[in-house]
Structure formats: structure tokens, C-alpha cells
C-alpha positions in Angstrom: 23.4 -24.2 29.5 23.4 -22.8 26.4 19.6 -23.1 26.1 19.4 -20.9 29.0 20.3 -18.0 26.7 17.7 -18.5 24.5 15.2 -19.3 27.1 15.9 -15.9 29.0 15.4 -14.2 25.9 12.0 -15.7 25.3 11.1 -15.0 28.7 12.4 -11.4 29.0 10.4 -10.8 25.5 7.3 -12.2 27.3 8.0 -10.2 30.5 8.5 -6.6 28.5 4.8 -7.2 27.0 3.1 -8.2 30.6 4.9 -5.1 32.2 4.1 -2.5 29.7 1.2 -0.9 31.6 3.0 -1.0 34.9 6.6 0.7 34.0 8.1 3.9 32.7 9.7 4.3 29.4 13.7 3.9 30.8 12.9 0.6 32.6 12.7 -0.8 29.2 15.9 -0.2 28.2 17.1 -1.5 31.5 15.6 -4.8 31.5 16.8 -5.1 27.8 20.3 -4.3 28.9 20.0 -7.4 31.2 19.5 -9.8 28.3 23.4 -9.4 26.8 24.7 -8.6 30.3 23.6 -12.0 31.7 23.8 -13.9 28.4 27.7 -12.9 28.6 27.8 -14.2 32.2 26.2 -17.4 31.3 28.4 -17.9 28.2 31.5 -17.6 30.0 30.8 -19.7 32.8 30.1 -22.4 30.7 32.4 -25.1 29.4 34.4 -23.9 26.3 33.6 -26.8 24.3 29.8 -27.4 25.2 27.5 -28.7 23.0 23.5 -28.9 23.4 21.9 -30.9 21.2 17.8 -31.7 21.3 15.6 -33.9 19.1 13.2 -32.1 17.0 12.4 -34.1 13.9 15.0 -37.3 14.2 13.9 -38.9 11.2 14.5 -35.8 9.0 17.9 -35.0 10.9 16.5 -32.3 12.3 18.0 -31.4 15.6 17.9 -28.0 17.9 21.6 -27.9 18.3 23.9 -25.1 19.9 28.0 -25.4 20.0 31.0 -23.5 21.2 34.0 -22.8 19.2 36.4 -20.4 18.8 35.0 -18.6 16.1 31.3 -18.7 18.1 32.9 -17.5 21.1 34.8 -14.5 19.2 31.5 -13.1 17.5 29.1 -13.8 20.9 31.7 -11.7 23.1 31.7 -9.1 20.4 27.8 -8.9 19.8 27.3 -8.8 23.6 29.8 -6.4 24.5 28.8 -3.9 21.5 24.8 -4.9 22.1 25.5 -3.7 26.3 27.1 -0.3 25.1 24.5 0.6 22.6 21.9 -0.4 25.0 23.5 2.0 27.6 23.7 4.8 25.1 20.0 4.5 23.7 18.9 4.9 27.1 19.6 8.3 26.8 19.3 8.6 23.2 15.3 7.2 22.4 14.1 9.8 25.6 12.5 11.8 23.0 11.3 8.9 21.0 7.7 6.9 21.8 6.9 3.1 21.8 9.9 2.2 23.7 8.3 -1.2 24.3 8.3 -1.7 20.7 11.8 -0.7 20.3 13.4 -2.4 22.7 11.3 -5.6 22.2 12.4 -5.6 18.4 16.3 -5.4 20.1 15.8 -7.9 22.3 14.8 -10.2 19.4 17.6 -9.3 17.2 20.1 -9.8 19.8 18.4 -13.0 20.7 18.4 -13.8 16.9 22.3 -12.9 16.4 22.9 -15.6 19.4 21.4 -18.3 17.6 23.2 -17.7 14.6 26.7 -17.8 15.7 25.6 -20.4 18.2 23.9 -22.6 16.1 25.1 -26.3 15.1 22.4 -27.1 12.7 22.3 -25.8 9.5 18.3 -25.3 9.6 18.7 -24.0 13.3 21.0 -21.4 11.7 18.9 -20.4 8.7 15.9 -20.0 11.8 17.9 -17.5 13.2 19.4 -15.7 10.0 15.7 -14.9 9.0 14.8 -14.2 12.4 17.4 -10.8 12.3 16.0 -9.8 8.9 12.6 -9.6 10.7 14.3 -7.7 13.5 15.9 -5.8 11.2 13.1 -4.7 9.6 11.3 -4.0 12.9 13.6 -1.5 13.8 14.4 0.3 10.5 10.6 0.8 10.2 10.5 2.2 13.8 9.6 5.7 12.6 7.2 4.2 9.9 5.2 7.4 9.6 8.1 8.6 7.2 8.1 6.9 3.9 11.8 6.2 3.5 12.1 4.3 6.5 9.1 1.7 5.6 10.7 1.6 2.0 14.3 1.6 3.7 12.9 -1.5 5.7 10.9 -3.2 3.0 14.4 -3.2 0.7 16.2 -4.5 3.5 13.8 -7.0 4.1 13.1 -8.0 0.5 17.2 -8.6 -0.3 18.3 -10.3 2.6 15.1 -13.1 2.6 15.9 -13.7 -0.9 19.2 -14.3 -0.6 18.2 -16.4 3.0 16.2 -18.3 1.1 18.4 -19.0 -1.5 21.3 -20.3 1.1 18.4 -22.3 2.5 18.7 -24.4 -1.0 22.6 -25.0 -0.3 22.0 -25.7 3.2 19.4 -28.5 2.1 21.7 -29.7 -0.6 24.7 -30.1 2.0 22.8 -31.7 4.6 21.2 -34.5 1.9 24.9 -35.4 0.3 26.5 -35.4 3.8 23.3 -37.1 5.3 23.5 -34.5 8.3 22.4 -31.1 8.8 25.2 -30.8 11.8 28.0 -28.4 11.0 30.5 -29.9 12.8 30.1 -33.1 11.4 29.8 -31.7 7.8 33.3 -30.2 8.3 34.7 -33.1 9.5 33.3 -35.2 6.3 34.4 -35.9 3.0 32.2 -36.5 0.2 33.0 -37.0 -3.7 30.4 -35.3 -5.3 32.1 -31.9 -6.1 29.8 -30.6 -8.2 26.7 -30.5 -6.3 29.0 -29.2 -3.4 30.1 -26.6 -5.8 26.1 -25.7 -6.2 25.6 -25.9 -2.5 28.4 -23.4 -1.8 27.4 -21.1 -4.7 23.7 -20.8 -2.9 25.3 -20.2 0.1 27.3 -17.4 -1.0 24.3 -15.5 -1.9 23.0 -15.5 1.6 26.2 -14.1 2.7 26.8 -11.5 0.0 23.3 -10.1 0.5 23.3 -10.3 4.6 27.1 -8.4 4.4 25.9 -6.1 2.0 28.2 -6.8 -0.8 28.0 -5.4 -4.3 25.4 -5.5 -5.9 23.5 -6.4 -3.0 24.9 -3.5 -0.7 22.1 -1.0 -1.8 19.6 -1.9 1.3 22.2 -0.6 4.1 22.3 3.2 2.9 18.9 3.2 2.8 18.6 1.4 6.4 20.1 4.5 7.7 17.0 5.7 8.4 16.4 3.4 11.6 17.5 5.5 14.8 21.0 5.6 15.5 21.2 3.0 18.2 20.4 0.7 15.7 22.9 1.6 13.2 25.4 1.4 15.4 24.5 -2.2 16.9 23.0 -3.7 13.5 24.7 -2.2 10.5 28.1 -1.7 11.9 28.7 -4.4 14.3 26.6 -7.4 14.1 24.0 -8.2 11.3 26.6 -7.1 8.5 29.0 -9.5 9.9 27.0 -12.5 9.8 27.7 -13.4 6.3 31.6 -13.1 7.3 31.0 -15.1 10.1 29.3 -17.7 7.9 31.8 -18.3 5.7 34.6 -18.3 8.1 32.8 -20.9 9.7 32.3 -22.8 6.5 35.7 -22.0 5.2 37.0 -25.4 4.9 34.2 -26.5 2.7 35.6 -23.7 -0.1 39.0 -24.5 0.1 40.3 -26.1 -3.4 37.4 -24.3 -5.4 39.7 -21.8 -7.2 36.7 -20.6 -9.0 34.7 -20.0 -6.1 37.6 -17.9 -3.9 38.3 -15.6 -7.4 34.2 -14.6 -7.2 34.8 -13.7 -3.5 37.8 -11.9 -4.0 36.2 -10.3 -7.2 33.2 -9.0 -5.1 34.9 -8.1 -2.0 37.4 -6.0 -3.9 34.4 -4.4 -6.1 32.6 -3.6 -3.1 35.3 -2.1 -0.7 36.3 0.1 -4.3 32.9 1.1 -4.9 32.0 1.7 -1.0 35.1 4.0 -0.5 34.4 6.0 -3.4 30.8 6.6 -2.9 31.3 7.5 0.5 33.3 10.4 -0.2 30.6 12.0 -2.1 27.5 11.6 0.5 27.0 14.9 2.6 24.7 13.0 5.2 27.1 11.6 8.3 25.1 8.5 8.3 25.2 8.5 4.5 29.2 8.4 4.6 29.1 5.8 7.5 26.9 3.7 5.7 29.2 3.3 2.6 32.1 3.0 4.7 30.9 0.2 6.5 30.1 -1.6 2.7 33.8 -0.4 1.9 34.8 -2.3 5.4 33.0 -5.2 4.8 34.1 -5.6 1.1 37.7 -5.8 2.7 37.0 -8.5 4.9 35.5 -10.5 2.1 38.5 -9.9 -0.3 40.6 -11.7 2.8 38.0 -14.2 3.0 38.7 -15.3 -0.7 42.4 -14.9 -0.8 42.4 -17.7 2.7 40.3 -20.0 0.6 42.8 -19.8 -2.4 44.9 -23.1 -3.4 48.1 -23.4 -1.6 49.6 -22.7 -4.9 48.9 -19.1 -4.5 49.1 -18.7 -0.5 51.3 -20.5 1.6 50.6 -21.1 5.2 52.6 -18.1 6.6 50.6 -15.9 4.3 47.3 -17.4 5.2 48.1 -16.9 9.1 48.6 -13.5 8.2 45.6 -13.1 6.6 43.6 -14.9 9.2 44.9 -12.8 12.0 44.3 -9.6 9.7 40.5 -10.7 9.1 40.0 -11.5 13.0 41.9 -8.0 14.0 39.5 -6.3 11.5 36.5 -7.5 12.4 37.0 -6.6 16.1 38.7 -3.2 15.6 35.9 -2.5 12.7 33.4 -2.9 15.7 34.8 -0.6 18.1 35.6 2.1 15.7 32.5 1.7 13.9 30.0 1.6 16.7 31.9 4.9 18.3 31.1 7.1 14.9 27.9 6.0 14.7 27.0 6.8 18.3 28.9 10.1 17.7 26.9 10.8 14.7 23.6 10.5 16.9 25.3 13.1 19.7 25.5 15.6 16.9 22.4 14.8 15.3 20.8 15.2 19.0 22.4 18.6 19.4 22.5 20.0 16.1 19.1 18.2 14.8 21.0 17.9 11.6 23.7 15.3 10.1 24.0 17.6 6.7 28.1 17.9 6.4 27.3 21.2 4.5 25.6 22.6 7.4 28.0 21.3 10.4 31.3 23.0 11.4 33.4 23.7 14.0 31.8 21.3 16.4 35.0 20.7 18.4 34.7 23.4 20.7 30.4 22.4 20.9 31.1 18.9 21.7 34.5 18.2 22.3 34.4 14.9 24.2 32.5 13.6 20.6 35.1 15.4 19.0 38.0 13.2 20.2 36.2 9.6 20.4 34.8 10.3 16.6 38.7 11.3 15.8 40.2 8.0 17.5 37.6 5.9 15.9 37.9 7.9 12.2 42.0 7.7 12.2 41.6 4.1 13.4 39.5 3.7 10.4 42.1 5.4 7.9 44.6 3.2 9.2 46.8 5.8 10.9 49.6 4.4 13.2 49.1 4.1 16.9 45.3 3.2 16.4 43.8 -0.6 16.1 43.2 -0.2 12.4 46.6 0.5 11.3 47.3 -3.0 12.4 44.5 -4.3 10.4 45.4 -2.4 7.2 49.2 -3.4 7.1 48.3 -6.9 7.9 45.7 -6.7 5.1 48.3 -5.0 2.8 51.1 -7.4 3.9 48.9 -10.5 2.9 48.0 -9.1 -0.6 51.5 -7.7 -1.1 53.0 -11.6 -0.5 50.7 -12.6 -3.1 51.6 -10.3 -6.0 54.4 -12.6 -7.4 52.2 -15.6 -7.7 49.8 -14.3 -10.4 49.3 -11.1 -12.5 45.7 -10.9 -11.3 46.8 -10.9 -7.9 49.5 -8.1 -8.5 45.9 -6.2 -9.9 44.3 -7.2 -6.5 47.0 -5.5 -4.7 46.9 -2.4 -7.0 43.0 -2.1 -6.4 43.2 -2.7 -2.8 45.8 0.4 -2.5 43.4 2.4 -4.5 40.4 1.3 -2.3 42.6 2.2 1.1 43.3 5.6 -0.6 39.2 6.2 -0.5 39.1 5.0 2.9 41.6 7.3 4.1 40.0 10.4 2.6 36.7 9.6 3.8 37.8 9.0 7.3 39.6 12.7 7.3 36.1 14.2 5.7 34.2 12.6 8.8 36.8 14.9 10.9 37.7 17.8 8.9 33.9 18.4 7.9 31.5 18.7 11.1 34.8 19.6 13.4 36.7 22.3 12.1 35.9 25.6 10.8 33.6 28.2 12.3 30.6 27.1 14.2 28.0 27.0 11.8 24.5 26.7 13.9 23.8 26.9 17.4 23.7 23.4 19.5 21.1 22.2 21.7 22.5 21.3 25.5 21.4 18.1 26.5 20.2 17.1 30.1 23.1 14.3 30.7 26.3 13.7 29.5 26.5 9.9 30.2 25.4 9.4 26.5 29.2 9.5 26.0 30.4 6.8 27.8 30.1 4.3 25.7 32.1 5.9 22.9 34.7 6.9 25.6 34.8 2.8 26.3 35.2 1.9 22.7 37.7 4.6 22.0 40.0 3.5 24.8 39.2 0.0 23.4 40.4 1.2 19.9 43.8 2.9 21.0 44.3 -0.5 23.8 43.9 -2.9 20.6 46.9 -1.0 19.0 49.5 -1.1 22.1 48.1 -4.8 23.3 47.2 -6.4 20.0 48.4 -9.9 21.2 45.0 -9.7 23.5 43.5 -11.4 20.3 46.5 -13.8 19.6 45.1 -16.7 21.7 41.6 -16.6 19.9 43.0 -16.2 16.5 45.5 -18.8 16.9 42.4 -21.1 18.0 40.4 -20.3 15.1 43.1 -20.6 12.7 44.6 -23.6 13.5 48.1 -22.5 12.7 51.3 -21.5 14.4 50.5 -17.8 15.2 53.5 -15.2 16.0 53.3 -12.6 18.2 51.6 -9.5 16.4 54.1 -7.2 15.9 53.3 -3.2 14.9 56.5 -2.4 13.5 57.9 -4.8 10.7 60.6 -2.6 9.6 61.5 -1.0 6.3 59.2 -3.3 3.7 57.0 -3.1 0.9 54.0 -3.0 2.8 55.2 0.0 4.6 55.8 1.8 1.6 52.5 1.2 0.2 51.0 2.8 3.7 52.8 5.3 3.0 52.2 5.8 -0.5 48.3 5.9 0.6 48.8 8.4 3.2 50.7 10.8 0.9 48.0 10.6 -2.1 45.2 10.8 0.2 46.5 13.8 2.2 47.1 15.8 -1.2 43.9 14.9 -2.4 42.2 16.2 0.9 44.7 19.5 0.7 43.6 20.2 -2.9 39.9 19.1 -2.3 40.1 17.0 -5.6 37.6 14.8 -3.9 34.6 17.1 -4.7 34.9 16.4 -8.1 33.3 13.1 -7.4 30.1 14.8 -6.0 27.5 13.8 -7.8 29.5 11.3 -10.0 27.9 8.1 -8.8 24.2 9.2 -8.8 23.5 8.5 -12.3 25.2 4.8 -12.0 22.7 4.3 -9.1 22.0 0.3 -8.7 18.8 1.6 -7.1 17.5 2.6 -10.2 17.7 -0.7 -11.1 15.8 -2.1 -8.1 13.0 0.4 -8.2 12.9 -0.1 -12.0 12.4 -4.1 -11.4 9.8 -3.1 -8.7 8.1 -1.3 -11.0 7.8 -3.5 -13.7 6.8 -6.6 -11.4 4.2 -4.7 -10.0 2.9 -4.4 -13.4 3.0 -8.0 -14.0 1.3 -8.7 -11.0 -1.4 -6.5 -11.7 -1.9 -7.8 -15.5 -1.9 -11.4 -13.8 -4.0 -10.3 -10.9 -6.9 -8.7 -13.3 -6.8 -11.7 -15.5 -7.1 -14.3 -12.7 -9.6 -12.6 -10.6 -12.6 -12.2 -12.9 -15.4 -12.7 -10.4 -16.2 -15.8 -12.1 -16.4 -19.2 -10.2 -16.2 -21.3 -13.6 -13.0 -19.9 -14.2 -11.7 -20.0 -10.9 -12.3 -23.6 -10.6 -10.7 -24.1 -14.3 -7.0 -22.8 -12.6 -7.8 -24.8 -9.7 -8.2 -28.0 -11.7 -5.3 -27.2 -13.9 -3.1 -26.6 -11.0 -4.1 -30.2 -9.8 -3.5 -32.0 -13.3 0.1 -30.7 -13.6 0.9 -30.8 -9.9 -0.1 -34.7 -10.7 1.3 -35.5 -14.1 4.1 -37.0 -12.8 2.1 -39.3 -10.6 -0.5 -40.1 -13.6 2.2 -41.3 -15.9 3.6 -43.6 -13.0 -0.3 -45.1 -12.9 -0.1 -45.9 -16.7 3.1 -48.1 -15.8 1.2 -50.0 -13.3 -0.3 -53.5 -13.9 -3.9 -53.9 -12.6 -6.6 -56.3 -12.6 -10.4 -55.5 -13.1 -12.9 -57.8 -12.2 -15.8 -58.0 -14.7 -17.9 -60.4 -12.9 -20.4 -58.4 -11.0 -24.0 -59.0 -11.1 -26.5 -57.6 -13.8 -27.7 -55.1 -11.3 -24.6 -53.3 -10.7 -24.0 -52.5 -14.8 -27.8 -51.4 -14.8 -27.3 -49.1 -11.8 -23.8 -47.8 -13.3 -25.4 -47.0 -16.6 -28.1 -45.2 -14.9 -25.7 -43.1 -12.9 -23.8 -42.1 -15.8 -26.4 -41.1 -18.0 -27.5 -39.0 -15.3 -24.3 -37.3 -14.7 -24.1 -36.9 -18.5 -27.6 -35.3 -18.5 -26.8 -32.8 -16.1 -24.5 -31.0 -18.7 -28.1 -30.5 -20.6 -30.7 -29.8 -18.4 -32.2 -26.2 -17.8 -34.3 -26.6 -14.8 -32.7 -26.5 -11.8 -35.1 -29.0 -10.2 -34.1 -31.7 -12.5 -30.2 -31.2 -12.3 -31.0 -31.9 -8.5 -32.7 -35.1 -9.2 -29.9 -36.3 -11.3 -27.2 -35.2 -8.9 -29.5 -37.4 -6.2 -29.9 -40.5 -8.5 -25.9 -40.5 -8.6 -25.5 -40.5 -5.0 -28.0 -43.1 -4.4 -26.4 -45.3 -6.7 -23.2 -44.7 -4.8 -25.1 -46.1 -1.7 -26.2 -49.4 -3.8 -22.7 -50.1 -4.2 -21.9 -49.6 -0.7 -24.6 -52.6 -0.2 -23.2 -54.7 -3.0 -19.5 -54.3 -1.3 -21.0 -55.4 2.1 -20.6 -52.2 3.9 -24.5 -51.3 4.8 -23.1 -48.9 7.5 -21.8 -46.6 4.7 -24.6 -47.3 2.6 -27.2 -46.2 5.3 -25.1 -42.8 5.8 -24.8 -42.3 2.6 -28.6 -42.7 2.1 -29.6 -40.5 5.1 -27.1 -37.7 3.9 -28.5 -37.9 0.3 -31.7 -37.6 1.3 -31.2 -34.6 3.3 -29.3 -32.4 0.9 -31.7 -33.7 -1.9 -35.0 -32.3 -0.2 -33.0 -29.2 0.8 -31.7 -28.2 -2.2 -35.0 -29.0 -4.0 -36.9 -26.9 -1.4 -34.4 -24.1 -2.1 -34.0 -24.4 -6.0 -37.8 -24.2 -6.5 -37.6 -20.1 -6.0 -34.9 -20.0 -8.3 -35.0 -19.3 -11.9 -34.0 -21.9 -14.5 -30.2 -22.1 -15.8 -29.6 -19.9 -18.5 -28.4 -21.3 -21.8 -24.4 -21.6 -21.9 -23.1 -18.6 -24.4 -19.6 -19.8 -23.8 -17.6 -19.5 -26.9 -16.9 -22.6 -28.3 -12.9 -22.6 -27.7 -13.4 -22.5 -23.9 -15.7 -25.0 -24.3 -13.2 -27.4 -25.8 -10.9 -26.4 -23.0 -13.2 -27.3 -20.3 -14.1 -30.1 -21.9 -10.5 -31.3 -22.1 -10.0 -30.7 -18.4 -13.1 -32.0 -17.2 -11.9 -35.7 -19.3 -8.3 -35.2 -18.2 -9.6 -35.0 -14.4 -11.8 -38.2 -15.0 -9.0 -39.9 -16.5 -6.8 -39.2 -13.7 -9.3 -40.1 -10.9 -10.8 -43.6 -12.7 -6.8 -44.3 -13.4 -6.3 -43.5 -9.3 -9.6 -45.9 -8.6 -9.0 -48.8 -10.7 -5.1 -48.8 -9.8 -5.6 -48.6 -6.1 -5.5 -51.8 -5.3 -2.1 -52.9 -6.7 -0.5 -49.7 -5.2 1.4 -50.1 -2.2 2.8 -46.7 -1.4 2.6 -46.9 2.4 2.1 -50.0 4.6 -1.3 -51.2 5.2 -3.5 -50.5 8.3 -5.7 -53.1 8.0 -3.9 -55.8 9.9 -4.5 -53.5 12.8 -8.3 -53.6 12.6 -8.5 -57.5 12.4 -8.6 -57.4 16.3 -11.4 -55.0 16.0 -13.7 -56.7 19.0 -10.8 -56.6 21.7 -10.2 -52.9 20.7 -13.5 -51.2 20.3 -16.1 -54.4 21.8 -17.5 -54.8 17.6 -16.7 -57.6 15.3 -17.1 -54.9 12.9 -14.6 -52.2 13.1 -17.0 -50.1 10.6 -19.7 -50.5 12.8 -17.7 -49.1 15.8 -16.1 -46.3 14.1 -19.6 -45.2 12.6 -21.6 -45.6 15.7 -19.1 -44.6 18.5 -17.3 -41.5 16.7 -19.0 -40.8 12.9 -22.1 -40.9 14.1 -21.9 -37.7 16.2 -20.1 -36.1 13.4 -22.7 -36.8 11.0 -25.5 -36.0 13.6 -24.0 -32.4 13.7 -23.5 -32.2 9.7 -27.2 -33.1 9.0 -28.0 -30.3 11.7 -25.7 -27.7 10.0 -27.0 -28.6 6.8 -30.6 -28.1 7.9 -29.8 -25.1 9.4 -28.4 -23.6 6.4 -31.2 -24.9 4.1 -33.6 -23.7 6.4 -31.8 -20.1 6.0 -31.7 -20.0 2.9 -35.2 -21.2 2.2 -36.1 -18.5 4.5 -34.7 -15.8 2.2 -35.8 -17.0 -0.7 -39.0 -17.2 0.5 -38.9 -13.9 2.0 -38.1 -12.4 -1.4 -41.1 -14.3 -3.2 -43.1 -12.6 -0.6 -41.5 -9.2 -1.0 -41.7 -9.7 -5.1 -45.8 -10.3 -5.0 -46.2 -6.9 -3.0 
């Protein structure tokens, strides 16, 4: 049943390409809208605990496996609902844009990839979809690729997330190797004693989660990704893709229990991200810039909760863990609702006013009343004001940390930092309301032809309000995921510590807003911009790569061969050393003529190094080739000997015909040290090949296939299997090889001959 979701996505992608010449622009969006809608119907109609697994490479423990569980259900429904609303919004927003096929195909690819992440029950399959989201994100961010900022933003997001994903893959491989399976449910149920390697694997997985979920210091890709069209920002960079890292850590959370050092790292990264995002958001004048850093801040809050939940039971009892898990789930859902609304509202403002600069916007409550109402509801929810869903999430977040404060001094510090970060959240949330919507009307707006563009904002705003008044809608989902007893979610808990902390946050935030103290932060973070480090690293790497390429690509064939041979020697060094340990017997009882022919072949090969005449060099190479054919006859392989003689004769004749018109070889002017290097490389390669040949009889690396050919008469009708192979199969290949060599040789001969005639003229 779950495979139908992915099959439908692939077929729909193909369908869009085929219909491109025949349909109008809006139809692309309507067809794309059908995918999350139909997928949601299929998903809800499938059994709650269904699992679909198909063999891929069973010997390598690779299976295409998908499975439903409570956390997958939550994220799948969230992705589907937000996708439906955002695609409907894009039907109107993207009217003025071109390349609709490109946009909706990339959007469809992204939704397809996110479904894969949340349903995958196999680590390698999950990684495949993980990187596919990076590809889709790159395509969407680079939609307006004629703008340099769009391309640079797409490239930055791709580089950072793919590097993080590659490191994460190493962690997946370690986990799969340790547990003997890559199936996620089997890994979570198993127990392994090698805690050191598991710790290493979990650290690598953290890198992937941090980069994808824009945690400090990997957050720098998210603000630049705001160059994408607003529907992309509303879907990818607020509600879905940036939560992939959050989803992954929730999914693998049982593996992190007991690793206090990892929990500390997650908490430190999360709270740092929350603080940084809160205060940098205040300094931005672009609406999408404010929303980008607010998203980073909210993701930091989620990451902090995950770190707290993975702490030892010494610091977190079951009651606090239950509150924290409920807060995390509630925050994920409510954040998706109000942040998608804010992005879509920003897009409406941009369409009407042709700017997102807060310094040019004011008084929009009169011009865009619906957008004003929906964005105000969402901003108040993000600020944690009562009567909105964000208040419950923020209150439970503060309550979780408040309950930890007496256990350890560092946890008290965590609570203080969370309160400071929440003050920043309160400030930038009200900035989103005050600066664009209040004051005199600054610029004239453009009237849109449709009012349906605000429908998605209205629906999500109603959800934001409704979750406050009926919060227990999420209770059953949270209970199934947390596997703890969940008490009903209450809005009012009486006068307690968390309530007074919330009032303190509101009071300090209101004072800072009233006296505009936040303006002193403008420009403060520009000098401490991590982007400068990213850009500087890029410039250094470019210089290094240019230098290396300049040294390597010298246009000298001899140099390229040296690099190639050095790589082979280094790559095969462990194997070469193992050859030295093998015992092999060499038979020196060959006839006298074999020794004579061997001596002639070695002498000819050595003389090639000293001859100046190309014709002589070709003759010496031919002597070596004919000697090999005599060896084949000695080893009772007349078929191989005949083939060798034919090919050697053809190549020798053609080379003689061509080289007759070429000048003699020039004297080698290579410096002596470089000659020495070349001789060392040549001797090393000859040593490796010689050892391999000598030891080959005693090496049983793979099972022999010789027994299969013992019954050659029944298999091929020939008593000699070599005859059969050469006569029935290889002969055609050899014939065509000879034809090719003759054609090439005649072509070269013609060119050289023509050149010689022209010279005489």
C-alpha cells in the first residue's frame, strides 16, 4: 500500500513531462496538488502499522523498506496538509512567473522525497531520500537562476546539507554493520555492547541532523535559501525539510539515551541556535530574512528539547520527560501552521507592494486586512501569547526546563538562556506586526485579480487558534509516540514558576519594543557573520584546487601515466605486502628454449629504453609479443597462441607502416632526479606484477570456476572449452578488433602520407 504513494509520485513526474506541450500553466499546479491529496487518502486508508519490504540486495542487507509508526504518521500528515495548502497558494502566486513545469516538477520531487524520509524503515533508503531532498531544494532555490544570489544560495544549501548527509551516511553504515541490519525498527529493538563505535556513529548522524535542520554553525544556508519563491520558503524552509533533522533524532532517540555527552552537545547546539536566531532576526529589514532567522530560532528550541529528553533519568524524571515530549510535538505542529502562514503572508505583501523591505512598508493593515489578521494571529502564536497554540508550546517548553533547574547548575543556566531567547522571540514576533502593518501608508499597493490566495492563510490561522482551545487533538498522537502516560493538556496551571517566567518575558519584551531598544542591535552581527568564514574557506579551496590542477594538468602524457601508476601502487600497497607473506613454489624445470626466449624478450624490452629509431622500437615490441605466443604454445594453448600471433602481426605491420613517416625519437632531456623517480615507479610496478604472477597459483581468493568447464562437451559440443570460447564467441570479437585496427591504421597512414606529399610540394 505504501509503495503506491511513491509509484504515484514517479508516474506523476513522468506525466508532467509528457503533458508539457499540451497544457496551460495553471494545470501543472493542479496536477501537482493531486499528489499530496491522493497520497494522504492512500495513507489514511492503509493499516496503522503496515510495513512494506522488498528485497534489493539481500546479501548486503539492503531492502526497500517502508513502515508506518506514530512519529511517521504525524510528519506524513503534516507534510501532506502543508503541501496541499502551499501548492494551492502557489497556483495564484506563480502566475507572474515562467517555467511552471520546472517549478512544479521540482516541488513534486521534494514532496516525494520527504515522504520517503518519514516512511523509510531502512537507513540506506532513508539516506537516499535525504539527499534527494537536497537535490530538490537546490532546484527550487535556484529557480530564478539568472540572479547570482539565487544560484549562490542554492549552491550553499546544497554543499552544506550534502556534506552533512555524507557524514551521516558513515554513521548509518557503522550502525548497520554493528547491528547486522539496516532496518531501523530492528536496530531500535536490538542491544549492542560496543558503545564506543555506537557513540561514533551517533556523532556522525548528528552532523546530518544539524546541517539539515539549520543548527548553529551550519545555519548559514537557510537565510540565503530565502531567494527561492515564497511558496518554496513556506513549504521547505519552515514546515518540512528543515524539520527532517528533528524527525531523524526523534526517530533514533532511544539510541541516544544514556549518552550524557551527546545530550549535552545537542542541548548546547540547540540553545545557541535559539539565542543566535532570536537576536539576529531582530536586526533584519527583509521580511523573509526575519522569518528565516525566526525559523532557525524555533528549530533551536526543538533541538534543545530533544537534548533534554535524551538526558539520563538522574536529571529528567518520567513526568518531566512526558511534558518535554508533549511540548516538542506540539511545537512542531503549531510552528508548521503559523510559520507557513507568515511566509505566505509575506508573499502576498511582496506581490502587492513589490518589496519586502520593512523600511519601506507601513500601514498595510488598511490595504491588506486579511493578511494583517492572519499574520497577526501567527506572529502572536510565535511570540507565545495566550489564546494561540504557540503559548501552550512555549509554556510547556519553559515548564520542562524549569523542572530541571534544581538538578544541576548547568541546567539552571539553560533555563536562563531559554528565557533570554524567548524575549528575543517575543520582540521579533511583534516586529513582524508593528513595522509593516501600523503607521501611515508608505507606498501604493497593486490590486490582485484574485482573493483566493489568502485561503490557505485563513485555514492555517484557524488551526493556530483551534489548537489552543482544543489542544488534546494531539494528545493521542503524543501518547503513542512517547510511550508514557499522557495527562490531558491544560492551558491554565495556576500561578507557578513557569507562569511568572512567561510574564517576565512579556514585560521585558514589551519594554524593549516600546522604547525601541532593539534598534541598537542593527548592524551588530554583520561583523561576526559566519558567512565570511564560509566565503573565505571557499576562496582558499579554490586557490588550492587551481594550484593542484595547474600542477597536474601539464599536458604531458608521461606525467599523467606517472600519477596513474603512483595511485595504483598506493592503492594496492596492502595487497602487495600480503603477497610477500604468501608461500609459492616456482617450477624451474622448463625446457632450454624457454629460457632462451625469455632472455631474448627481456633483452628486447630493455633495449626499447635506448633505441632512437621508431621502427626499431616497434620491432622490439613485436619480439616481446611473439615470445608471449610461444609461451602460450608451451602451455598447450594453441588457440591463444594463434590469436596472439594474428593480433601481433596486424599491429606490428600497421605500426611499421605508420611510424615510417614519423621522425626519430628525440633524446630524453629529463633531469636526473625525475628519471630516478620514473625508474623507481617502473621497478615497483614490475615488482608488483611479478609477485602477482608468481603467487597467483597459491592464491585462493575466490572459488575456482574450473570445475564448471570440466563438462565442456555437454555445454558447448567441444572437448576443449578454450576452442569453444574462441571459436563460438571470441572469434567475432577478434575479427572486429582486427577490422577496427586496420581502419585506424589506414586512416593514420593516409594522414601521414598526405602530409608527406604536401611537404614535397
